[in-house]
VEXMI-780709 format. One line per field, with one value per residue: residue number from 1; residue in one letter; x, y, z of N, C-alpha, C, O, CB in turn. Coordinates in nm, 2 decimals, padded with zeros to 4 digits. Glycine has a CB too. Layout:
N
tormar	[NUM; ...];
rose	[a; ...];
neast	[X; ...];
nnorth	[Y; ...];
nup	[Z; ...];
caeast	[X; ...];
canorth	[Y; ...];
caup	[Z; ...];
ceast	[X; ...];
cnorth	[Y; ...];
cup	[Z; ...];
oeast	[X; ...];
onorth	[Y; ...];
oup	[Z; ...];
cbeast	[X; ...];
cbnorth	[Y; ...];
cbup	[Z; ...];
END
This chain:
91
tormar	[1; 2; 3; 4; 5; 6; 7; 8; 9; 10; 11; 12; 13; 14; 15; 16; 17; 18; 19; 20; 21; 22; 23; 24; 25; 26; 27; 28; 29; 30; 31; 32; 33; 34; 35; 36; 37; 38; 39; 40; 41; 42; 43; 44; 45; 46; 47; 48; 49; 50; 51; 52; 53; 54; 55; 56; 57; 58; 59; 60; 61; 62; 63; 64; 65; 66; 67; 68; 69; 70; 71; 72; 73; 74; 75; 76; 77; 78; 79; 80; 81; 82; 83; 84; 85; 86; 87; 88; 89; 90; 91];
rose	[m; r; s; l; w; d; p; e; d; v; p; d; g; d; v; m; a; p; h; h; f; w; v; g; i; l; v; s; v; f; g; f; a; f; t; w; t; y; y; s; n; v; g; a; a; l; t; v; l; g; l; l; i; a; a; d; d; v; v; e; h; a; t; g; f; p; t; p; l; d; q; l; w; k; r; v; i; y; p; l; i; v; k; r; i; e; d; g; g; d; g];
neast	[00.10; 00.14; 00.02; -00.17; -00.40; -00.46; -00.52; -00.54; -00.62; -00.89; -01.22; -01.35; -01.67; -01.91; -02.11; -02.16; -01.94; -01.79; -01.55; -01.32; -01.49; -01.69; -01.64; -01.51; -01.75; -01.86; -01.77; -01.74; -01.99; -02.03; -01.85; -01.91; -02.24; -02.29; -02.01; -01.92; -02.09; -02.06; -01.77; -01.64; -01.42; -01.32; -01.47; -01.53; -01.26; -01.32; -01.50; -01.35; -01.17; -01.26; -01.41; -01.15; -01.11; -01.32; -01.31; -01.04; -01.06; -01.31; -01.13; -00.97; -01.09; -01.20; -01.00; -00.77; -00.56; -00.29; -00.27; -00.26; -00.36; -00.42; -00.19; -00.06; -00.17; -00.07; 00.20; 00.23; 00.05; -00.11; 00.16; 00.31; 00.04; 00.07; 00.30; 00.31; 00.11; 00.25; 00.42; 00.35; 00.09; 00.29; 00.35];
nnorth	[04.84; 04.93; 04.74; 04.65; 04.86; 04.96; 05.29; 05.28; 04.99; 04.98; 05.02; 05.24; 05.29; 05.43; 05.67; 05.88; 05.88; 06.05; 06.22; 06.38; 06.57; 06.65; 06.82; 07.04; 07.11; 07.19; 07.43; 07.56; 07.68; 07.75; 07.98; 08.09; 08.18; 08.26; 08.47; 08.58; 08.88; 09.02; 09.04; 09.06; 08.94; 08.77; 08.58; 08.51; 08.38; 08.19; 08.03; 07.96; 07.78; 07.55; 07.42; 07.37; 07.16; 06.95; 06.89; 06.75; 06.57; 06.42; 06.35; 06.22; 05.96; 05.91; 05.85; 05.73; 05.86; 06.07; 06.24; 06.63; 06.65; 06.39; 06.32; 06.45; 06.35; 06.11; 06.10; 06.31; 06.39; 06.14; 05.94; 06.11; 06.05; 05.82; 05.77; 05.91; 05.74; 05.48; 05.60; 05.58; 05.80; 05.98; 06.26];
nup	[04.61; 04.36; 04.21; 04.22; 04.16; 03.88; 03.71; 03.40; 03.38; 03.40; 03.30; 03.10; 03.14; 03.17; 03.11; 03.25; 03.45; 03.63; 03.44; 03.34; 03.11; 03.25; 03.41; 03.28; 03.09; 03.32; 03.40; 03.18; 03.09; 03.39; 03.37; 03.11; 03.17; 03.43; 03.50; 03.29; 03.26; 03.41; 03.44; 03.19; 03.05; 03.19; 03.19; 02.91; 02.94; 03.13; 02.97; 02.70; 02.78; 02.92; 02.73; 02.59; 02.78; 02.81; 02.51; 02.57; 02.63; 02.56; 02.28; 02.39; 02.50; 02.20; 02.06; 02.23; 02.17; 02.36; 02.56; 02.64; 02.93; 02.99; 02.97; 03.20; 03.41; 03.47; 03.44; 03.66; 03.87; 03.95; 04.01; 04.22; 04.39; 04.43; 04.54; 04.84; 04.91; 04.91; 05.04; 05.33; 05.39; 05.44; 05.37];
caeast	[00.09; 00.11; -00.02; -00.29; -00.49; -00.36; -00.62; -00.49; -00.71; -01.04; -01.26; -01.46; -01.79; -01.96; -02.12; -02.20; -01.83; -01.69; -01.43; -01.27; -01.52; -01.81; -01.57; -01.50; -01.87; -01.90; -01.63; -01.81; -02.09; -02.00; -01.76; -02.08; -02.34; -02.23; -01.93; -01.92; -02.19; -02.01; -01.62; -01.65; -01.27; -01.23; -01.63; -01.49; -01.17; -01.35; -01.58; -01.25; -01.09; -01.32; -01.43; -01.05; -01.09; -01.41; -01.26; -01.00; -01.17; -01.38; -01.00; -00.88; -01.17; -01.20; -00.89; -00.64; -00.45; -00.19; -00.34; -00.22; -00.40; -00.40; 00.01; -00.05; -00.25; 00.00; 00.28; 00.26; -00.04; -00.12; 00.32; 00.26; -00.02; 00.14; 00.43; 00.22; 00.01; 00.38; 00.49; 00.25; 00.10; 00.41; 00.47];
canorth	[04.93; 05.02; 04.62; 04.66; 04.94; 05.06; 05.30; 05.21; 04.88; 04.98; 05.01; 05.38; 05.19; 05.43; 05.75; 05.95; 05.91; 06.21; 06.20; 06.56; 06.56; 06.74; 06.94; 07.11; 07.15; 07.28; 07.49; 07.66; 07.67; 07.90; 08.06; 08.15; 08.16; 08.34; 08.58; 08.67; 08.94; 09.09; 08.99; 08.97; 08.87; 08.60; 08.43; 08.42; 08.27; 08.00; 07.94; 07.83; 07.66; 07.45; 07.34; 07.33; 07.06; 06.87; 06.92; 06.69; 06.40; 06.36; 06.24; 06.10; 05.86; 05.82; 05.79; 05.68; 05.97; 06.10; 06.44; 06.71; 06.62; 06.29; 06.31; 06.53; 06.24; 05.98; 06.17; 06.39; 06.34; 06.00; 05.95; 06.20; 05.95; 05.70; 05.79; 05.94; 05.65; 05.44; 05.59; 05.57; 05.89; 06.15; 06.37];
caup	[04.60; 04.19; 04.11; 04.27; 04.13; 03.79; 03.59; 03.26; 03.38; 03.48; 03.20; 03.11; 03.07; 03.27; 03.00; 03.31; 03.51; 03.63; 03.40; 03.30; 03.00; 03.27; 03.49; 03.14; 03.09; 03.43; 03.44; 03.08; 03.16; 03.57; 03.28; 03.05; 03.27; 03.62; 03.53; 03.17; 03.20; 03.49; 03.41; 03.05; 02.99; 03.31; 03.13; 02.81; 02.96; 03.18; 02.91; 02.69; 02.93; 03.03; 02.64; 02.55; 02.90; 02.75; 02.39; 02.57; 02.72; 02.41; 02.18; 02.49; 02.47; 02.13; 02.02; 02.23; 02.15; 02.51; 02.53; 02.75; 03.05; 03.04; 03.07; 03.33; 03.49; 03.44; 03.45; 03.74; 03.96; 03.99; 04.04; 04.35; 04.46; 04.48; 04.62; 04.89; 04.96; 04.97; 05.23; 05.41; 05.38; 05.51; 05.28];
ceast	[00.00; 00.00; -00.13; -00.47; -00.43; -00.48; -00.66; -00.63; -00.82; -01.07; -01.37; -01.62; -01.91; -01.99; -02.13; -02.05; -01.81; -01.51; -01.38; -01.39; -01.62; -01.74; -01.57; -01.70; -01.92; -01.87; -01.65; -01.89; -02.09; -01.94; -01.85; -02.14; -02.35; -02.13; -01.92; -01.99; -02.11; -01.82; -01.65; -01.50; -01.27; -01.37; -01.52; -01.37; -01.18; -01.39; -01.49; -01.18; -01.15; -01.42; -01.36; -01.06; -01.16; -01.33; -01.11; -00.95; -01.23; -01.18; -00.92; -00.92; -01.19; -01.11; -00.79; -00.58; -00.37; -00.27; -00.32; -00.26; -00.36; -00.25; -00.02; -00.07; -00.12; 00.14; 00.35; 00.17; -00.03; 00.00; 00.28; 00.21; 00.02; 00.25; 00.37; 00.17; 00.20; 00.44; 00.41; 00.13; 00.17; 00.42; 00.45];
cnorth	[04.91; 04.83; 04.58; 04.71; 04.98; 05.17; 05.39; 05.06; 04.89; 05.04; 05.13; 05.32; 05.33; 05.65; 05.87; 05.98; 06.05; 06.23; 06.40; 06.65; 06.69; 06.79; 07.04; 07.20; 07.23; 07.43; 07.63; 07.71; 07.79; 08.00; 08.18; 08.26; 08.33; 08.43; 08.62; 08.76; 09.03; 09.09; 08.94; 08.85; 08.72; 08.52; 08.44; 08.30; 08.16; 08.00; 07.89; 07.78; 07.55; 07.38; 07.24; 07.18; 06.97; 06.79; 06.76; 06.54; 06.34; 06.29; 06.18; 05.96; 05.83; 05.79; 05.71; 05.76; 06.07; 06.25; 06.45; 06.62; 06.52; 06.25; 06.40; 06.45; 06.16; 06.00; 06.25; 06.38; 06.19; 05.96; 06.02; 06.15; 05.90; 05.68; 05.85; 05.85; 05.54; 05.49; 05.63; 05.70; 06.03; 06.17; 06.47];
cup	[04.40; 04.13; 04.09; 04.17; 04.07; 03.68; 03.47; 03.27; 03.40; 03.36; 03.21; 03.03; 03.12; 03.23; 03.17; 03.45; 03.56; 03.58; 03.36; 03.22; 03.11; 03.32; 03.37; 03.12; 03.22; 03.44; 03.29; 03.12; 03.29; 03.46; 03.24; 03.13; 03.38; 03.63; 03.42; 03.17; 03.33; 03.51; 03.34; 02.99; 03.10; 03.25; 03.05; 02.85; 02.97; 03.07; 02.80; 02.74; 02.96; 02.93; 02.56; 02.67; 02.84; 02.65; 02.39; 02.56; 02.62; 02.32; 02.24; 02.43; 02.36; 02.09; 02.07; 02.23; 02.29; 02.44; 02.69; 02.88; 03.11; 03.08; 03.19; 03.45; 03.50; 03.43; 03.57; 03.89; 04.03; 03.97; 04.23; 04.46; 04.53; 04.57; 04.77; 04.97; 05.01; 05.03; 05.34; 05.51; 05.43; 05.40; 05.21];
oeast	[-00.12; -00.08; -00.18; -00.58; -00.33; -00.51; -00.73; -00.71; -00.87; -00.99; -01.45; -01.66; -02.03; -01.94; -02.07; -02.06; -01.84; -01.41; -01.44; -01.39; -01.63; -01.77; -01.64; -01.74; -02.01; -01.94; -01.60; -01.86; -02.15; -01.99; -01.87; -02.11; -02.39; -02.13; -01.91; -02.00; -02.13; -01.77; -01.69; -01.50; -01.24; -01.38; -01.41; -01.37; -01.14; -01.30; -01.52; -01.11; -01.09; -01.50; -01.39; -01.02; -01.09; -01.30; -01.07; -00.88; -01.21; -01.15; -00.82; -00.85; -01.19; -01.12; -00.72; -00.51; -00.45; -00.30; -00.33; -00.19; -00.30; -00.21; 00.06; -00.02; -00.07; 00.21; 00.47; 00.22; 00.04; -00.01; 00.23; 00.25; 00.03; 00.29; 00.42; 00.18; 00.24; 00.54; 00.43; 00.10; 00.13; 00.50; 00.54];
onorth	[04.90; 04.82; 04.51; 04.66; 05.04; 05.11; 05.48; 05.05; 04.79; 05.11; 05.13; 05.32; 05.29; 05.73; 05.97; 06.07; 06.15; 06.24; 06.50; 06.77; 06.81; 06.89; 07.14; 07.31; 07.31; 07.52; 07.74; 07.81; 07.90; 08.11; 08.29; 08.37; 08.44; 08.49; 08.75; 08.79; 09.15; 09.16; 08.82; 08.74; 08.60; 08.40; 08.40; 08.18; 08.06; 07.94; 07.77; 07.69; 07.46; 07.30; 07.14; 07.08; 06.87; 06.67; 06.70; 06.46; 06.22; 06.18; 06.11; 05.88; 05.71; 05.67; 05.63; 05.75; 06.16; 06.32; 06.39; 06.52; 06.52; 06.18; 06.36; 06.47; 06.19; 05.90; 06.27; 06.36; 06.15; 05.90; 05.96; 06.16; 05.90; 05.59; 05.76; 05.86; 05.54; 05.43; 05.72; 05.70; 06.14; 06.10; 06.54];
oup	[04.34; 04.04; 04.01; 04.14; 04.11; 03.58; 03.43; 03.19; 03.44; 03.30; 03.30; 02.91; 03.09; 03.30; 03.13; 03.54; 03.50; 03.65; 03.35; 03.25; 03.07; 03.27; 03.38; 03.14; 03.21; 03.47; 03.29; 03.20; 03.27; 03.47; 03.28; 03.15; 03.38; 03.74; 03.42; 03.05; 03.31; 03.59; 03.34; 02.94; 03.07; 03.27; 03.09; 02.81; 02.91; 03.01; 02.78; 02.68; 03.03; 02.97; 02.49; 02.62; 02.81; 02.67; 02.29; 02.52; 02.60; 02.33; 02.20; 02.36; 02.35; 02.06; 02.00; 02.32; 02.30; 02.35; 02.79; 02.91; 03.21; 03.18; 03.28; 03.56; 03.61; 03.41; 03.58; 04.00; 04.12; 03.86; 04.33; 04.57; 04.66; 04.65; 04.84; 05.09; 05.13; 05.08; 05.42; 05.62; 05.45; 05.33; 05.16];
cbeast	[00.24; 00.37; 00.03; -00.23; -00.55; -00.22; -00.71; -00.26; -00.68; -01.08; -01.30; -01.37; -01.81; -01.85; -02.26; -02.36; -01.74; -01.69; -01.45; -01.13; -01.56; -01.93; -01.40; -01.45; -01.93; -01.85; -01.46; -01.87; -02.08; -01.81; -01.71; -02.22; -02.29; -02.16; -01.82; -01.93; -02.37; -02.10; -01.53; -01.65; -01.10; -01.22; -01.85; -01.45; -01.11; -01.48; -01.70; -01.19; -01.08; -01.40; -01.48; -00.91; -01.13; -01.51; -01.22; -01.01; -01.34; -01.51; -00.89; -00.93; -01.27; -01.26; -00.84; -00.60; -00.53; 00.05; -00.58; -00.29; -00.50; -00.46; 00.18; -00.15; -00.39; -00.03; 00.24; 00.26; -00.14; -00.22; 00.44; 00.17; -00.06; 00.16; 00.54; 00.16; -00.15; 00.44; 00.63; 00.33; 00.05; 00.60; 00.55];
cbnorth	[05.00; 05.08; 04.52; 04.77; 05.00; 04.94; 05.31; 05.16; 04.81; 05.06; 04.88; 05.55; 04.98; 05.34; 05.71; 05.89; 05.89; 06.26; 06.06; 06.55; 06.38; 06.72; 06.90; 06.93; 07.04; 07.24; 07.34; 07.61; 07.53; 07.84; 07.97; 08.03; 08.00; 08.25; 08.56; 08.63; 08.87; 09.03; 08.92; 09.11; 09.01; 08.61; 08.45; 08.51; 08.27; 07.92; 07.99; 07.82; 07.71; 07.52; 07.40; 07.44; 07.10; 06.94; 07.13; 06.74; 06.42; 06.56; 06.30; 06.10; 05.87; 05.83; 05.85; 05.60; 06.07; 06.06; 06.48; 06.87; 06.61; 06.21; 06.42; 06.64; 06.16; 05.93; 06.21; 06.50; 06.35; 05.93; 06.10; 06.29; 05.89; 05.63; 05.90; 05.98; 05.56; 05.40; 05.69; 05.49; 05.87; 06.15; 06.33];
cbup	[04.65; 04.02; 04.12; 04.38; 04.19; 03.67; 03.64; 03.28; 03.44; 03.63; 03.18; 02.98; 03.17; 03.41; 02.86; 03.32; 03.42; 03.80; 03.27; 03.17; 02.90; 03.31; 03.55; 02.97; 03.07; 03.54; 03.43; 02.98; 03.21; 03.77; 03.15; 03.07; 03.37; 03.73; 03.60; 03.07; 03.17; 03.60; 03.50; 02.93; 03.04; 03.59; 03.07; 02.69; 03.05; 03.30; 02.85; 02.61; 03.09; 03.18; 02.60; 02.54; 03.04; 02.69; 02.39; 02.60; 02.85; 02.27; 02.09; 02.67; 02.51; 02.06; 02.00; 02.16; 02.07; 02.54; 02.47; 02.75; 03.04; 02.97; 02.96; 03.33; 03.41; 03.31; 03.38; 03.67; 03.91; 03.93; 03.88; 04.33; 04.42; 04.39; 04.53; 04.82; 04.80; 04.92; 05.27; 05.51; 05.38; 05.61; 05.19];
END
């Protein structure tokens, strides 16, 4: 199954693709606009977390440098998904 589709072989040609840059921006905006007024510590934390997520994606795609979220995907999340598919979904 792994030889059929490897995410590293698929080019990132679409700027609007749902990379974690956009997730980071959404988390940041949510934290700033909807949370900060009522829960300032949580809102500030979400805003900073969102900016860190977005920055991780920018660094990853601009330099090719292996960033923490990229390594989490490659070493933990993707292998678990492949294992579940290879086990036939029982897992």
